Structures are given as structure tokens and as C-alpha cells.
N, C-alpha and C positions, 0 to 999 in steps of 0.2 A: 617476638625478637629472635627466638630460636630458629624459626623458619627462615628469616633473613640471613642469619649466620650460616645455615646449611646451604642456602642458595649461593651465597658468596663463595663458600668453599668449593661447591660444585662448579661454579663458573671458573674459578681460578684453576682448578684441576683440568677442566675442559680446554681452556686456553693453552695451558702448558702442554697438554697432549697434542693439540692441534699444531703447535709450532714444532714439536718434535717430529710429527709425521711429515711436515713439509721439509724438514732437514734430512732428506734421504740420501743426499749426495755422498758419493764415494770420493774422498779427497786426497788419498795418499797413493800416488802413482810413482813418484821418483824423489830422490834426495838431491838430484843434480840441480845446480843453480840455473836460473832462467836464461842466462846468457848462452848456455849450451843446449837449450831445447831446440828441437826441430820445429819448423814453421807450423802454425795451427792449421793452415790450409791443407797440409799433408794429412792431418787427421780426418778432415772433411773428405778428402779424396779417397782415403781408405774406407770410410763409411759408404761412400757412393759406390766404390768397387764391390762392396759386400751386398749391394742391392738396396741400400737405404736412400730415400729422398731426403736430403739434408735440409732442415728448416733453419737452423742457426747453430752457433757454437760459442763457447766461452771457456774461460779458465776457471776451474773449481779446485781450490787448494793447489795441489801440484799435478793436476790432471787437465787434459783437454776434455771438456764435456760437449758432446755432439748430440743434438736433438734431431732424430730422423724418423721417418715414417716408412714402414714396410708392411705390405699386405693390409693397409688400412689401420695399422696400430702404431701408436707413438712409442718411441724408445729413447732412452737416455743411454748413450754409449760413453764410457770413460776410457780414454786412451792415455798411455804413458807418453809424455813429450820427449822422453829419452830415446825410445826405440819404436814408438807408435804401436806398441802391442795393446790389444784390447784387455783392459783390467777388470771391467765390470759392466754389466748391462742391466738396466731396469726397464721393464715393460710397464707402460702406463695404461 
């Protein structure tokens, strides 16, 4: 019975850590309301100009999150929709 309890606790902790690891997103880029944001396509264009092959983009919190490949490596780029400044980069 004790072994089952230990396994259940270990599983619970492992699942919790796994979901925390997946939530690596940078979410705070601006406090400006969405009606004032620049177009998402401009963030993609900025990533392309920086040498990334853009795969896709989405809104993450108050950021534009652009997925791009550069030199064979995947990156997540977080741009402020207010001024399209690069706020954070995560290499995968």
C-alpha cells in the first residue's frame, strides 16, 4: 500500500513539473489594449528581416509569439505589439 502511495505522489509531481516546463511562454509585452496593437504580420516581417524562416505566429498573453528557424534551430520570438520590439527569445 505504501508503494502505491509513493508512486501516486511521484506521478502527481512529475505531471505538475511537466506542465510547468511546457508553460515557458513570455506573456507580458505591453499594457496597451488590442485595438492599438500593430498588425501581427509586422512581427513576422521583423523576424524574417532578422534572418528567421517564420513557421507560424500567435498571440501569447500580450505578446506576438513568432516561431522561426535560423541555422537549423527552432526559436520562439516574443515581440511587443506596441512597438514591435523583441522582448524575449527562447531557443528550442
